MDAnalysis code that builds the backbone (N, CA, C; Angstrom):
import MDAnalysis as mda
import numpy as np

u = mda.Universe.empty(750, n_residues=250, atom_resindex=np.repeat(np.arange(250), 3), trajectory=True)
u.add_TopologyAttr("name", ["N", "CA", "C"] * 250)
u.add_TopologyAttr("resid", np.arange(1, 251))
u.add_TopologyAttr("resname", ["MET", "TRP", "GLN", "PRO", "VAL", "PRO", "LEU", "ARG", "ILE", "ALA", "ARG", "THR", "ALA", "PRO", "SER", "TRP", "ALA", "ALA", "LYS", "LYS", "GLU", "GLU", "LEU", "GLU", "ALA", "ARG", "LEU", "ALA", "THR", "SER", "GLY", "PRO", "TRP", "PHE", "HIS", "SER", "LEU", "ILE", "PHE", "GLU", "ASN", "GLY", "ALA", "GLN", "THR", "LEU", "GLY", "ARG", "ASP", "PRO", "SER", "GLU", "ALA", "LYS", "LEU", "ASN", "ALA", "LEU", "GLN", "LEU", "PRO", "SER", "ASN", "LEU", "SER", "HIS", "TYR", "SER", "LEU", "LEU", "ASP", "VAL", "GLY", "CYS", "TYR", "GLU", "GLY", "PHE", "PHE", "SER", "PHE", "HIS", "ALA", "ALA", "GLN", "ARG", "GLY", "ALA", "GLU", "VAL", "THR", "ALA", "ASN", "ASP", "HIS", "PHE", "ILE", "TRP", "HIS", "GLN", "PRO", "THR", "ASP", "PRO", "ALA", "ALA", "ALA", "HIS", "PHE", "GLN", "LEU", "ALA", "HIS", "GLY", "VAL", "VAL", "GLY", "ALA", "PRO", "CYS", "GLU", "VAL", "LEU", "ASP", "LEU", "ASP", "VAL", "LEU", "ASP", "VAL", "PRO", "SER", "LEU", "GLY", "ARG", "ALA", "TRP", "ASP", "ILE", "VAL", "LEU", "PHE", "LEU", "GLY", "VAL", "LEU", "TYR", "HIS", "LEU", "PRO", "SER", "PRO", "VAL", "ALA", "GLY", "LEU", "ARG", "ALA", "ILE", "ARG", "VAL", "VAL", "THR", "ARG", "ARG", "VAL", "ALA", "ILE", "LEU", "GLU", "THR", "LEU", "VAL", "ASP", "CYS", "LEU", "ASP", "SER", "LYS", "GLY", "GLU", "ARG", "CYS", "ALA", "PHE", "TYR", "HIS", "GLY", "LEU", "ASN", "ASN", "ASP", "PHE", "THR", "ASN", "TYR", "PHE", "GLY", "PRO", "ASN", "ILE", "ALA", "SER", "VAL", "THR", "ALA", "MET", "ALA", "GLU", "ARG", "ALA", "GLY", "PHE", "HIS", "ARG", "ALA", "GLU", "PHE", "ARG", "ASN", "ILE", "TRP", "GLU", "LEU", "ASN", "THR", "VAL", "SER", "ALA", "LEU", "ASN", "GLY", "ASN", "PRO", "THR", "LEU", "SER", "PRO", "VAL", "ILE", "SER", "GLY", "ARG", "ALA", "VAL", "PHE", "TYR", "LEU", "TYR", "PRO"])
u.atoms.positions = np.array([
    [4.606, -24.490, 6.330],
    [4.864, -23.556, 5.233],
    [3.666, -22.623, 5.060],
    [3.941, -21.328, 5.029],
    [2.875, -20.359, 4.888],
    [2.326, -20.354, 3.464],
    [1.076, -19.962, 3.354],
    [0.402, -19.878, 2.065],
    [-0.065, -18.441, 1.835],
    [-0.015, -17.963, 0.580],
    [-0.523, -16.619, 0.299],
    [-1.996, -16.493, 0.681],
    [-2.365, -15.312, 1.143],
    [-3.754, -15.034, 1.525],
    [-4.330, -14.056, 0.502],
    [-5.211, -14.509, -0.382],
    [-5.750, -13.611, -1.411],
    [-6.594, -12.494, -0.806],
    [-6.595, -11.370, -1.479],
    [-7.438, -10.245, -1.085],
    [-8.859, -10.479, -1.584],
    [-9.820, -10.237, -0.711],
    [-11.224, -10.364, -1.097],
    [-11.629, -9.197, -1.997],
    [-12.520, -9.480, -2.926],
    [-13.065, -8.444, -3.810],
    [-14.383, -7.972, -3.230],
    [-14.510, -6.680, -3.065],
    [-15.670, -6.110, -2.393],
    [-16.932, -6.233, -3.249],
    [-18.059, -6.333, -2.576],
    [-19.338, -6.336, -3.291],
    [-19.574, -5.021, -4.002],
    [-18.946, -3.966, -3.503],
    [-19.100, -2.636, -4.101],
    [-18.127, -2.393, -5.248],
    [-17.257, -3.379, -5.534],
    [-16.276, -3.213, -6.611],
    [-16.977, -3.152, -7.963],
    [-16.340, -2.536, -8.967],
    [-16.918, -2.529, -10.317],
    [-17.164, -3.952, -10.811],
    [-18.132, -4.136, -11.684],
    [-18.514, -5.468, -12.145],
    [-17.365, -6.206, -12.826],
    [-16.463, -5.465, -13.499],
    [-15.353, -6.111, -14.196],
    [-14.359, -6.756, -13.238],
    [-14.370, -6.345, -11.977],
    [-13.384, -6.864, -11.019],
    [-13.618, -8.338, -10.686],
    [-14.834, -8.825, -10.888],
    [-15.154, -10.204, -10.523],
    [-14.522, -11.220, -11.466],
    [-14.198, -10.805, -12.699],
    [-13.644, -11.724, -13.690],
    [-12.128, -11.581, -13.744],
    [-11.431, -12.699, -13.582],
    [-9.972, -12.692, -13.511],
    [-9.331, -11.986, -14.697],
    [-9.731, -12.334, -15.903],
    [-9.101, -11.772, -17.087],
    [-9.328, -10.266, -17.183],
    [-10.550, -9.830, -16.865],
    [-10.847, -8.404, -16.951],
    [-10.116, -7.622, -15.875],
    [-10.043, -8.191, -14.662],
    [-9.337, -7.508, -13.586],
    [-7.854, -7.384, -13.917],
    [-7.249, -8.449, -14.407],
    [-5.830, -8.385, -14.746],
    [-5.578, -7.390, -15.876],
    [-6.496, -7.299, -16.815],
    [-6.339, -6.338, -17.904],
    [-6.352, -4.909, -17.361],
    [-7.252, -4.632, -16.432],
    [-7.317, -3.294, -15.827],
    [-6.065, -3.001, -15.009],
    [-5.599, -4.004, -14.276],
    [-4.423, -3.813, -13.433],
    [-3.179, -3.519, -14.268],
    [-3.158, -4.024, -15.483],
    [-1.969, -3.891, -16.328],
    [-1.952, -2.611, -17.155],
    [-3.046, -1.878, -17.179],
    [-3.142, -0.750, -18.109],
    [-2.240, 0.420, -17.750],
    [-1.931, 0.605, -16.444],
    [-1.192, 1.801, -16.038],
    [0.285, 1.537, -15.769],
    [0.802, 0.401, -16.218],
    [2.229, 0.147, -16.057],
    [2.541, -0.917, -15.031],
    [3.809, -1.307, -14.929],
    [4.207, -2.388, -14.021],
    [4.007, -2.019, -12.558],
    [3.692, -3.032, -11.760],
    [3.431, -2.851, -10.335],
    [4.690, -3.115, -9.518],
    [4.712, -2.550, -8.315],
    [5.746, -2.860, -7.335],
    [5.257, -3.955, -6.390],
    [4.082, -3.777, -5.800],
    [3.541, -4.787, -4.897],
    [2.969, -5.971, -5.673],
    [3.032, -7.139, -5.048],
    [2.514, -8.361, -5.657],
    [1.183, -8.721, -5.011],
    [0.112, -8.160, -5.536],
    [-1.221, -8.420, -5.011],
    [-1.809, -9.667, -5.652],
    [-2.472, -10.484, -4.850],
    [-3.185, -11.661, -5.329],
    [-4.638, -11.535, -4.878],
    [-5.566, -11.657, -5.823],
    [-6.986, -11.508, -5.506],
    [-7.671, -12.869, -5.472],
    [-8.819, -12.903, -4.833],
    [-9.499, -14.180, -4.611],
    [-9.954, -14.857, -5.899],
    [-10.088, -14.120, -6.997],
    [-10.472, -14.744, -8.268],
    [-9.263, -15.198, -9.077],
    [-8.065, -15.097, -8.491],
    [-6.854, -15.557, -9.158],
    [-6.064, -14.482, -9.875],
    [-6.609, -13.301, -10.017],
    [-5.884, -12.203, -10.665],
    [-4.687, -11.792, -9.806],
    [-3.583, -11.427, -10.478],
    [-2.370, -11.027, -9.782],
    [-1.739, -9.828, -10.476],
    [-0.964, -9.060, -9.694],
    [-0.260, -7.916, -10.277],
    [1.170, -8.246, -10.678],
    [1.744, -9.318, -10.120],
    [3.090, -9.765, -10.478],
    [4.112, -8.642, -10.301],
    [4.051, -7.962, -9.164],
    [5.016, -6.915, -8.866],
    [6.384, -7.479, -8.550],
    [7.387, -6.603, -8.560],
    [8.757, -7.050, -8.299],
    [9.035, -7.231, -6.807],
    [8.159, -6.745, -5.957],
    [8.330, -6.892, -4.511],
    [7.766, -8.235, -4.050],
    [8.521, -9.013, -3.245],
    [7.993, -10.270, -2.706],
    [7.053, -9.991, -1.530],
    [5.925, -9.397, -1.827],
    [5.044, -8.855, -0.791],
    [4.494, -9.916, 0.153],
    [4.121, -11.080, -0.382],
    [3.569, -12.126, 0.468],
    [4.618, -12.636, 1.462],
    [5.857, -12.807, 1.004],
    [6.918, -13.251, 1.903],
    [7.177, -12.216, 2.988],
    [7.134, -10.958, 2.622],
    [7.333, -9.890, 3.605],
    [6.184, -9.856, 4.606],
    [4.961, -10.017, 4.128],
    [3.809, -10.051, 5.027],
    [3.957, -11.181, 6.040],
    [4.391, -12.339, 5.592],
    [4.596, -13.461, 6.496],
    [5.657, -13.137, 7.539],
    [6.723, -12.446, 7.118],
    [7.813, -12.103, 8.036],
    [7.380, -11.106, 9.100],
    [6.382, -10.280, 8.804],
    [5.928, -9.283, 9.774],
    [5.252, -9.916, 10.988],
    [4.702, -11.109, 10.815],
    [4.051, -11.840, 11.901],
    [2.885, -11.046, 12.508],
    [2.080, -10.455, 11.643],
    [0.896, -9.732, 12.101],
    [-0.163, -10.712, 12.610],
    [-0.891, -10.349, 13.651],
    [-2.005, -11.206, 14.095],
    [-3.047, -11.353, 12.991],
    [-3.703, -12.500, 12.961],
    [-4.731, -12.731, 11.951],
    [-5.970, -11.885, 12.211],
    [-6.172, -11.473, 13.450],
    [-7.316, -10.644, 13.817],
    [-6.816, -9.319, 14.376],
    [-7.042, -8.248, 13.634],
    [-6.612, -6.920, 14.059],
    [-7.799, -6.033, 14.438],
    [-8.924, -6.647, 14.701],
    [-10.103, -5.880, 15.108],
    [-9.794, -5.069, 16.373],
    [-10.338, -3.876, 16.423],
    [-10.195, -2.969, 17.563],
    [-8.823, -2.297, 17.622],
    [-7.995, -2.485, 16.567],
    [-6.712, -1.793, 16.507],
    [-6.739, -0.757, 15.387],
    [-6.174, 0.405, 15.656],
    [-5.930, 1.374, 14.597],
    [-4.520, 1.145, 14.069],
    [-4.343, 1.335, 12.770],
    [-3.053, 1.022, 12.146],
    [-2.722, 2.073, 11.096],
    [-1.513, 2.584, 11.172],
    [-0.997, 3.541, 10.191],
    [0.074, 2.855, 9.363],
    [-0.080, 2.888, 8.047],
    [0.894, 2.313, 7.126],
    [1.655, 3.454, 6.464],
    [2.879, 3.710, 6.962],
    [3.688, 4.825, 6.463],
    [4.497, 4.353, 5.257],
    [4.359, 5.049, 4.136],
    [5.009, 4.610, 2.910],
    [4.282, 3.424, 2.315],
    [2.974, 3.516, 2.227],
    [2.141, 2.369, 1.843],
    [2.272, 1.982, 0.377],
    [2.817, 2.876, -0.446],
    [3.077, 2.603, -1.872],
    [1.775, 2.257, -2.598],
    [1.591, 1.016, -3.017],
    [0.379, 0.631, -3.759],
    [-0.660, -0.025, -2.862],
    [-0.383, -0.117, -1.564],
    [-1.417, -0.482, -0.605],
    [-1.492, -1.923, -0.159],
    [-0.582, -2.787, -0.587],
    [-0.678, -4.202, -0.251],
    [-0.891, -4.427, 1.247],
    [-0.047, -3.839, 2.070],
    [-0.108, -4.102, 3.506],
    [-1.292, -3.385, 4.157],
    [-1.654, -2.229, 3.647],
    [-2.854, -1.533, 4.136],
    [-4.094, -2.379, 3.905],
    [-4.216, -2.934, 2.714],
    [-5.403, -3.718, 2.381],
    [-5.470, -5.002, 3.205],
    [-4.346, -5.654, 3.381],
    [-4.354, -6.880, 4.182],
    [-4.681, -6.590, 5.638],
    [-4.156, -5.487, 6.170],
    [-4.473, -5.135, 7.556],
    [-5.956, -4.803, 7.706],
    [-6.510, -4.093, 6.735],
    [-7.930, -3.754, 6.793],
    [-8.798, -5.003, 6.730],
    [-8.413, -5.974, 5.896],
    [-9.210, -7.193, 5.792],
    [-9.045, -8.092, 7.008],
    [-8.049, -7.786, 7.849],
    [-7.933, -8.480, 9.135],
    [-8.663, -7.729, 10.240],
    [-9.332, -6.642, 9.891],
    [-10.186, -5.958, 10.834],
    [-9.655, -4.663, 11.384],
    [-8.441, -4.245, 11.011],
    [-7.864, -3.017, 11.552],
    [-8.540, -1.781, 10.960],
    [-8.524, -0.717, 11.729],
    [-8.940, 0.600, 11.248],
    [-7.702, 1.255, 10.642],
    [-7.598, 1.253, 9.320],
    [-6.338, 1.543, 8.633],
    [-6.289, 2.962, 8.089],
    [-5.133, 3.580, 8.288],
    [-4.799, 4.825, 7.622],
    [-3.614, 4.548, 6.704],
    [-3.798, 4.724, 5.411],
    [-2.751, 4.471, 4.421],
    [-2.103, 5.797, 4.047],
    [-0.797, 5.875, 4.220],
    [-0.099, 7.135, 3.977],
    [1.102, 6.947, 3.066],
    [1.252, 7.850, 2.117],
    [2.476, 7.957, 1.330],
    [2.573, 9.387, 0.825],
    [3.697, 9.713, 0.265],
    [3.865, 11.046, -0.307],
    [4.882, 11.007, -1.440],
    [6.101, 10.612, -1.122],
    [7.192, 10.690, -2.106],
    [6.847, 9.952, -3.396],
    [6.526, 8.677, -3.288],
    [6.325, 7.877, -4.500],
    [5.051, 8.271, -5.226],
    [4.047, 8.743, -4.484],
    [2.790, 9.150, -5.121],
    [2.949, 10.407, -5.968],
    [4.038, 11.135, -5.774],
    [4.233, 12.384, -6.508],
    [5.366, 12.298, -7.523],
    [5.812, 11.071, -7.825],
    [6.788, 10.899, -8.898],
    [6.033, 10.826, -10.225],
    [6.301, 11.744, -11.154],
    [5.489, 11.831, -12.377],
    [5.533, 10.583, -13.257],
    [6.587, 9.791, -13.152],
    [6.693, 8.600, -13.997],
    [6.318, 7.313, -13.271],
    [5.913, 7.406, -12.018],
    [5.583, 6.206, -11.259],
    [4.067, 6.089, -11.112],
    [3.488, 4.932, -11.440],
    [2.032, 4.768, -11.386],
    [1.502, 4.367, -10.016],
    [2.317, 4.474, -8.948],
    [1.923, 3.955, -7.631],
    [0.614, 4.552, -7.123],
    [0.428, 5.856, -7.270],
    [-0.790, 6.490, -6.765],
    [-2.031, 5.955, -7.496],
    [-1.936, 5.826, -8.820],
    [-3.058, 5.287, -9.594],
    [-3.310, 3.830, -9.236],
    [-2.243, 3.078, -9.017],
    [-2.396, 1.679, -8.626],
    [-3.100, 1.553, -7.280],
    [-2.717, 2.408, -6.336],
    [-3.364, 2.368, -5.027],
    [-4.864, 2.617, -5.166],
    [-5.231, 3.635, -5.892],
    [-6.642, 3.971, -6.049],
    [-7.407, 2.838, -6.732],
    [-6.814, 2.233, -7.744],
    [-7.468, 1.140, -8.456],
    [-7.698, -0.042, -7.532],
    [-6.646, -0.481, -6.834],
    [-6.772, -1.633, -5.940],
    [-7.695, -1.328, -4.772],
    [-7.657, -0.098, -4.273],
    [-8.529, 0.296, -3.170],
    [-9.997, 0.141, -3.557],
    [-10.309, 0.490, -4.790],
    [-11.679, 0.341, -5.251],
    [-12.096, -1.114, -5.435],
    [-11.136, -1.968, -5.750],
    [-11.452, -3.386, -5.953],
    [-11.698, -4.095, -4.631],
    [-10.815, -3.876, -3.664],
    [-10.939, -4.587, -2.387],
    [-11.925, -3.915, -1.442],
    [-12.223, -2.636, -1.711],
    [-13.180, -1.935, -0.865],
    [-12.718, -1.797, 0.563],
    [-11.399, -1.885, 0.797],
    [-10.878, -1.762, 2.161],
    [-11.172, -0.358, 2.677],
    [-11.758, -0.234, 3.845],
    [-12.121, 1.089, 4.368],
    [-10.915, 1.824, 4.923],
    [-9.989, 2.214, 4.050],
    [-8.769, 2.899, 4.484],
    [-8.937, 4.417, 4.404],
    [-8.580, 5.083, 5.476],
    [-8.381, 6.529, 5.404],
    [-7.095, 6.763, 4.635],
    [-7.055, 7.768, 3.787],
    [-5.882, 8.010, 2.947],
    [-5.254, 9.340, 3.324],
    [-3.939, 9.322, 3.606],
    [-3.181, 10.530, 3.894],
    [-2.074, 10.691, 2.869],
    [-1.732, 11.925, 2.568],
    [-0.648, 12.234, 1.645],
    [0.304, 13.185, 2.366],
    [1.193, 12.591, 3.203],
    [2.098, 13.393, 4.021],
    [3.491, 12.789, 4.025],
    [4.508, 13.639, 4.033],
    [5.863, 13.186, 4.272],
    [5.950, 12.601, 5.674],
    [6.794, 11.591, 5.846],
    [6.880, 10.926, 7.140],
    [7.195, 11.902, 8.266],
    [8.015, 12.913, 8.018],
    [8.378, 13.861, 9.073],
    [7.229, 14.788, 9.440],
    [6.206, 14.852, 8.594],
    [5.060, 15.715, 8.856],
    [3.901, 14.985, 9.537],
    [3.964, 13.661, 9.628],
    [2.859, 12.903, 10.217],
    [2.567, 13.320, 11.658],
    [3.589, 13.597, 12.507],
    [3.277, 14.016, 13.881],
    [2.474, 15.309, 13.980],
    [2.500, 16.125, 12.924],
    [1.763, 17.387, 12.964],
    [0.260, 17.187, 13.059],
    [-0.219, 15.973, 12.787],
    [-1.649, 15.684, 12.871],
    [-2.127, 15.616, 14.318],
    [-1.199, 15.417, 15.247],
    [-1.580, 15.326, 16.655],
    [-2.350, 14.063, 16.980],
    [-2.082, 12.989, 16.245],
    [-2.784, 11.724, 16.444],
    [-1.790, 10.609, 16.746],
    [-2.308, 9.475, 17.205],
    [-1.484, 8.287, 17.406],
    [-2.284, 7.065, 16.991],
    [-1.583, 6.028, 16.586],
    [-2.196, 4.773, 16.152],
    [-1.648, 3.631, 17.008],
    [-2.461, 2.600, 17.203],
    [-2.005, 1.452, 17.987],
    [-0.792, 0.794, 17.344],
    [-0.864, 0.575, 16.042],
    [0.197, -0.094, 15.295],
    [0.630, 0.812, 14.144],
    [1.932, 0.959, 13.983],
    [2.463, 1.726, 12.853],
    [3.348, 0.801, 12.025],
    [3.049, 0.674, 10.745],
    [3.899, -0.075, 9.826],
    [4.877, 0.895, 9.173],
    [6.152, 0.562, 9.252],
    [7.218, 1.401, 8.681],
    [8.086, 0.469, 7.839],
    [7.588, 0.168, 6.642],
    [8.131, -0.920, 5.836],
    [8.876, -0.382, 4.621],
    [10.165, -0.708, 4.525],
    [10.942, -0.318, 3.362],
    [11.124, 1.173, 3.212],
    [11.168, 1.891, 4.322],
    [11.280, 3.349, 4.288],
    [12.594, 3.842, 4.890],
    [13.044, 3.225, 5.964],
    [14.147, 3.768, 6.759],
    [15.386, 4.068, 5.934],
    [15.784, 3.155, 5.052],
    [17.028, 3.328, 4.304],
    [16.907, 4.352, 3.180],
    [15.681, 4.831, 2.944],
    [15.475, 5.892, 1.958],
    [15.555, 7.288, 2.581],
    [15.745, 7.369, 3.883],
    [15.717, 8.658, 4.565],
    [17.121, 9.218, 4.751],
    [17.367, 10.484, 4.367],
    [18.674, 11.093, 4.629],
    [18.987, 11.170, 6.122],
    [17.931, 11.273, 6.958],
    [18.096, 11.332, 8.406],
    [17.228, 10.247, 9.044],
    [17.729, 9.008, 9.125],
    [16.897, 7.911, 9.621],
    [16.442, 8.076, 11.071],
    [17.268, 8.661, 11.923],
    [16.850, 8.855, 13.316],
    [15.682, 9.833, 13.385],
    [15.701, 10.866, 12.549],
    [14.585, 11.814, 12.510],
    [13.301, 11.114, 12.087],
    [13.420, 10.203, 11.116],
    [12.243, 9.443, 10.692],
    [11.710, 8.568, 11.804],
    [12.601, 7.927, 12.540],
    [12.174, 7.087, 13.657],
    [11.555, 7.917, 14.773],
    [12.072, 9.125, 14.991],
    [11.461, 10.010, 15.993],
    [10.023, 10.353, 15.608],
    [9.810, 10.608, 14.332],
    [8.449, 10.922, 13.873],
    [7.522, 9.735, 14.093],
    [8.014, 8.530, 13.832],
    [7.210, 7.334, 14.037],
    [6.933, 7.112, 15.523],
    [7.932, 7.383, 16.346],
    [7.746, 7.213, 17.796],
    [6.603, 8.090, 18.310],
    [6.496, 9.302, 17.814],
    [5.475, 10.242, 18.280],
    [4.067, 9.712, 18.028],
    [3.877, 8.976, 16.931],
    [2.527, 8.562, 16.546],
    [2.236, 7.095, 16.878],
    [3.153, 6.426, 17.592],
    [2.970, 5.018, 17.934],
    [2.422, 4.867, 19.340],
    [1.285, 4.184, 19.462],
    [0.686, 3.954, 20.771],
    [1.125, 2.615, 21.378],
    [1.178, 1.546, 20.566],
    [1.509, 0.216, 21.092],
    [2.803, -0.346, 20.512],
    [2.905, -0.393, 19.194],
    [4.096, -0.962, 18.569],
    [4.258, -0.417, 17.160],
    [5.512, -0.165, 16.778],
    [5.849, 0.150, 15.394],
    [6.575, -1.058, 14.817],
    [6.133, -1.514, 13.659],
    [6.752, -2.660, 13.006],
    [7.616, -2.130, 11.876],
    [8.913, -2.306, 12.036],
    [9.903, -1.780, 11.101],
    [10.448, -2.915, 10.242],
    [10.383, -2.744, 8.928],
    [11.018, -3.673, 7.995],
    [11.997, -2.858, 7.175],
    [13.248, -3.333, 7.104],
    [14.251, -2.502, 6.454],
    [15.390, -3.326, 5.882],
    [16.097, -2.726, 4.948],
    [17.363, -3.255, 4.481],
    [18.375, -3.178, 5.622],
    [19.125, -4.246, 5.811],
    [20.240, -4.236, 6.766],
    [21.511, -4.655, 6.037],
    [22.622, -4.075, 6.444],
    [23.912, -4.340, 5.814],
    [24.956, -4.485, 6.922],
    [26.189, -4.740, 6.535],
    [27.302, -4.867, 7.494],
    [27.021, -5.929, 8.551],
    [26.352, -7.008, 8.152],
    [25.993, -8.047, 9.119],
    [27.201, -8.829, 9.605],
    [28.326, -8.676, 8.910],
    [29.543, -9.352, 9.336],
    [30.374, -8.498, 10.285],
    [29.852, -7.316, 10.661],
    [30.576, -6.402, 11.539],
    [30.008, -6.443, 12.951],
    [30.896, -6.399, 13.931],
    [30.462, -6.321, 15.318],
    [30.186, -4.872, 15.696],
    [29.322, -4.690, 16.674],
    [28.986, -3.339, 17.094],
    [28.054, -2.661, 16.120],
    [27.914, -1.364, 16.281],
    [26.981, -0.577, 15.476],
    [27.687, -0.088, 14.221],
    [27.236, -0.596, 13.070],
    [27.833, -0.232, 11.792],
    [26.732, 0.109, 10.797],
    [27.062, 1.006, 9.873],
    [26.069, 1.436, 8.890],
    [26.774, 1.746, 7.572],
    [26.325, 1.147, 6.489],
    [26.880, 1.432, 5.162],
    [26.191, 2.654, 4.580],
    [26.952, 3.494, 3.898],
    [26.381, 4.630, 3.169],
    [26.428, 4.321, 1.684],
    [25.297, 4.558, 1.005],
    [25.206, 4.252, -0.421],
    [25.166, 5.535, -1.247],
    [25.812, 5.487, -2.366],
    [25.755, 6.595, -3.322],
    [25.184, 6.049, -4.621],
    [23.863, 5.870, -4.616],
    [23.204, 5.394, -5.826],
    [23.142, 3.893, -5.928],
    [22.931, 3.199, -4.804],
    [22.761, 1.755, -4.839],
    [21.613, 1.385, -5.775],
    [21.877, 0.470, -6.699],
    [20.875, 0.039, -7.684],
    [20.404, 1.207, -8.544],
    [21.302, 2.194, -8.749],
    [20.977, 3.403, -9.519],
    [19.800, 4.177, -8.924],
    [19.615, 4.044, -7.626],
    [18.540, 4.740, -6.924],
    [19.164, 5.625, -5.854],
    [19.153, 6.936, -6.084],
    [19.809, 7.856, -5.160],
    [18.952, 8.160, -3.937],
    [17.810, 7.494, -3.805],
    [17.058, 7.588, -2.550],
    [17.449, 6.466, -1.592],
    [18.356, 5.574, -1.998],
    [18.915, 4.579, -1.093],
    [20.118, 5.212, -0.402],
    [20.006, 5.442, 0.904],
    [21.052, 6.150, 1.631],
    [21.885, 5.257, 2.549],
    [21.223, 4.477, 3.416],
    [21.947, 3.787, 4.476],
    [21.532, 2.322, 4.589],
    [22.506, 1.478, 4.944],
    [22.255, 0.090, 5.269],
    [22.792, -0.208, 6.652],
    [22.003, -0.006, 7.726],
    [22.474, -0.247, 9.081],
    [22.500, -1.739, 9.400],
    [23.381, -2.144, 10.323],
    [23.294, -3.514, 10.799],
    [22.280, -3.597, 11.937],
    [22.081, -4.785, 12.486],
    [21.023, -4.986, 13.482],
    [21.265, -4.146, 14.720],
    [22.513, -4.121, 15.195],
    [22.825, -3.331, 16.383],
    [22.581, -1.845, 16.141],
    [22.855, -1.381, 14.928],
    [22.664, 0.028, 14.605],
    [21.181, 0.393, 14.558],
    [20.358, -0.488, 13.981],
    [18.911, -0.229, 13.969],
    [18.372, -0.129, 15.385],
    [18.787, -1.049, 16.239],
    [18.338, -1.037, 17.629],
    [18.757, 0.246, 18.328],
    [20.001, 0.658, 18.118],
    [20.493, 1.878, 18.758],
    [19.773, 3.116, 18.246],
    [19.536, 3.182, 16.944],
    [18.827, 4.330, 16.379],
    [17.405, 4.418, 16.925],
    [16.741, 3.272, 17.056],
    [15.377, 3.272, 17.573],
    [15.343, 3.769, 19.013],
    [16.298, 3.332, 19.807],
    [16.346, 3.791, 21.193],
    [16.702, 5.272, 21.281],
    [17.606, 5.724, 20.410],
    [17.933, 7.157, 20.374],
    [16.715, 7.979, 19.959],
    [15.862, 7.397, 19.146],
    [14.654, 8.096, 18.689],
    [13.563, 8.133, 19.749],
    [13.739, 7.412, 20.856],
    [12.776, 7.486, 21.942],
    [11.979, 6.230, 22.206],
    [12.217, 5.180, 21.454],
    [11.531, 3.922, 21.736],
    [12.143, 3.277, 22.979],
    [11.294, 2.734, 23.821],
    [11.742, 2.114, 25.063],
    [12.508, 0.822, 24.793],
    [12.067, 0.092, 23.776],
    [12.708, -1.186, 23.464],
    [12.585, -1.482, 21.977],
    [13.660, -2.003, 21.395],
    [13.665, -2.420, 19.990],
    [13.970, -3.909, 19.951],
    [13.052, -4.682, 19.397],
    [13.177, -6.139, 19.369],
    [13.407, -6.619, 17.940],
    [14.570, -7.210, 17.694],
    [14.848, -7.820, 16.391],
    [14.044, -9.103, 16.280],
    [13.268, -9.251, 15.194],
    [12.409, -10.427, 15.043],
    [12.968, -11.465, 14.063],
    [13.396, -11.041, 12.887],
    [13.877, -12.014, 11.915],
    [14.553, -11.334, 10.733],
    [15.348, -12.107, 10.017],
    [15.843, -11.728, 8.683],
    [15.137, -12.635, 7.686],
    [14.391, -12.067, 6.774],
    [13.569, -12.878, 5.886],
    [14.130, -12.955, 4.459],
    [15.166, -12.160, 4.185],
    [15.808, -12.204, 2.874],
    [17.299, -11.974, 3.074],
    [18.145, -12.676, 2.320],
    [19.584, -12.588, 2.506],
    [20.278, -11.945, 1.310],
    [21.372, -11.234, 1.617],
    [22.254, -10.643, 0.603],
    [21.521, -9.756, -0.392],
    [20.680, -8.897, 0.146],
    [19.917, -7.967, -0.681],
    [20.821, -7.057, -1.502],
    [21.863, -6.513, -0.890],
    [22.729, -5.571, -1.591],
    [23.460, -6.261, -2.730],
    [23.931, -7.493, -2.504],
    [24.596, -8.239, -3.575],
    [23.660, -8.456, -4.754],
    [22.410, -8.786, -4.455],
    [21.432, -9.021, -5.513],
    [21.145, -7.738, -6.295],
    [21.026, -6.618, -5.580],
    [20.765, -5.348, -6.242],
    [21.914, -4.953, -7.169],
    [23.120, -5.337, -6.789],
    [24.284, -5.022, -7.620],
    [24.529, -6.043, -8.718],
    [23.583, -6.986, -8.883],
    [23.697, -7.958, -9.948],
    [24.650, -9.092, -9.660],
    [24.961, -9.292, -8.384],
    [25.891, -10.361, -8.014],
    [25.329, -11.167, -6.853],
    [24.196, -11.845, -7.068],
    [23.585, -12.588, -5.968],
    [24.481, -13.716, -5.488],
    [24.610, -13.835, -4.174],
    [25.426, -14.879, -3.576],
    [24.916, -15.159, -2.176],
    [25.168, -16.332, -1.697],
    [24.758, -16.674, -0.344],
    [25.931, -16.714, 0.623],
    [27.145, -16.413, 0.145],
    [28.297, -16.451, 1.049],
    [29.353, -15.463, 0.555],
    [29.854, -14.591, 1.419],
    [29.416, -14.444, 2.809],
    [28.125, -13.639, 2.907],
    [27.357, -13.879, 3.926],
    [26.110, -13.156, 4.142],
    [26.430, -11.833, 4.835],
    [26.241, -10.737, 4.135],
    [26.519, -9.435, 4.747],
    [25.322, -8.490, 4.716],
    [24.282, -8.838, 3.969],
    [23.132, -7.933, 3.899],
    [21.845, -8.730, 3.760],
    [20.731, -8.064, 3.989],
    [19.441, -8.721, 3.869],
    [18.312, -7.773, 4.219],
    [17.157, -8.335, 4.526],
    [15.977, -7.570, 4.934],
    [15.529, -8.103, 6.286],
    [15.278, -7.202, 7.218],
    [14.991, -7.606, 8.593],
    [13.733, -6.926, 9.125],
    [13.138, -7.548, 10.133],
    [11.938, -7.042, 10.798],
    [12.270, -6.766, 12.262],
    [11.819, -5.605, 12.748],
    [11.981, -5.224, 14.146],
    [10.627, -4.774, 14.700],
    [10.385, -5.052, 15.967],
    [9.236, -4.493, 16.675],
    [9.770, -3.434, 17.639],
    [9.256, -2.223, 17.514],
    [9.695, -1.096, 18.326],
    [8.579, -0.706, 19.303],
    [8.915, -0.677, 20.590],
    [7.908, -0.427, 21.620],
    [8.143, 0.930, 22.275],
    [7.111, 1.776, 22.330],
    [7.271, 3.106, 22.927],
    [7.386, 3.052, 24.454],
])
């Protein structure tokens, strides 16, 4: 059974960060969190995202030294910070959520970044604009982004351009009871009109190959019946949706 890995607090962090109660008070001042960060002094953000379970499902190496890593759609930085503390040279990127006037994600990222002292380069670019930098990274994290894109193949093409070794894709999958390539279209799933598509496993693989990846490897489903839960009707039977991890190789 896997155990959560707390984030280390940097020596350069503000003095209040060392005390659990003070750190939690600061973390709570700007509103509820999405990511569930756990710090070495016991402070937690208690976000609605099961971030530790997702991190375990990604199956990242414990030592990422000598690898460059781009985290596309990094949100509040959970995965960027963990990758940096495993030794990766991290670039944390987001755009959409950081520019929502009612969402505290950008402020949360900056606050946590200062606490952990992770040496992350920070980019503020739409996923389709990332290739314009003319750069590539060894590892690209593409977590919880695909189903928010009106054109998912275009998003995968952009990721393919900047991937040197592997892109790790984590996404909502649907239509798991259907054979062949199937994809659900959503019109405001969970009252969120940025939720567009729920592809099944075969569809994700096909889209990745159409986007230019040489091989798409399905790794695991780490959460079941996501769509049912979002609609307020959690059930384990029949299993038609969930969250899945894929490794995409250029």
